[in-house]
C-alpha positions in Angstrom: 123.1 114.3 104.8 120.2 112.2 104.1 116.6 112.6 105.5 114.2 109.9 106.0 110.7 109.9 107.3 108.5 107.1 107.6 105.3 107.3 107.9 104.1 110.8 106.7 100.0 111.6 106.3 100.9 114.6 104.5 102.7 112.9 101.5 99.7 112.2 98.8 100.5 111.9 95.0 99.5 115.2 94.5 101.9 116.3 97.7 104.7 114.3 95.9 104.7 115.5 92.7 104.8 119.1 93.9 107.5 118.2 96.7 109.7 116.6 93.4 109.1 119.7 91.4 109.6 122.2 93.9 113.1 120.2 95.6 114.2 119.5 92.0 115.2 123.3 91.7 116.6 123.7 95.1 120.1 123.9 95.2 122.2 121.3 97.7 119.1 118.4 96.7 120.8 115.3 95.2 118.1 112.8 95.1 114.4 112.8 96.3 112.9 109.2 96.8 108.6 108.7 97.5 106.7 105.9 98.3 103.4 107.2 98.4 101.6 104.2 99.3 103.4 103.7 102.3 104.1 107.4 103.5 108.0 107.5 103.3 110.3 109.9 101.8 114.2 109.8 101.9 115.7 113.3 100.6 119.6 113.4 100.3 121.4 116.9 100.4 124.3 118.7 100.7 124.6 120.2 104.0 127.1 123.1 102.7 124.5 124.3 100.5 121.3 123.8 102.0 120.6 123.2 105.5 117.9 120.7 107.1 115.7 124.2 108.3 115.5 125.3 104.7 114.8 121.8 103.6 112.2 121.7 105.8 110.5 125.2 104.5 110.7 124.4 100.8 108.7 121.2 101.8 106.1 123.0 104.0 105.9 125.3 100.9 104.3 122.5 99.2 101.9 120.9 102.2 104.6 118.4 103.0 104.7 119.5 106.6 105.9 117.4 109.3 103.2 117.0 111.8 102.5 113.4 113.2 105.4 111.6 111.5 105.4 108.4 112.9 109.4 108.4 112.7 112.2 110.9 111.2 116.0 110.1 110.8 118.8 112.8 110.2 121.7 110.6 108.6 
């Protein structure tokens, strides 16, 4: 499953680095793509190992909340 977010205001360089570090150790996360300059994020994960709710909690733990986003897609 892939989770894409466009225009994520909380996505700064520091948050992106923390997010990559945090998610690198989470079972089920397969790929992370971050474009800080455009505030875009894409995370591919195995939903049999990691639920979307758990993924959001991991993101929130490093200050990457999903508040005030322009668009998000769960594929």
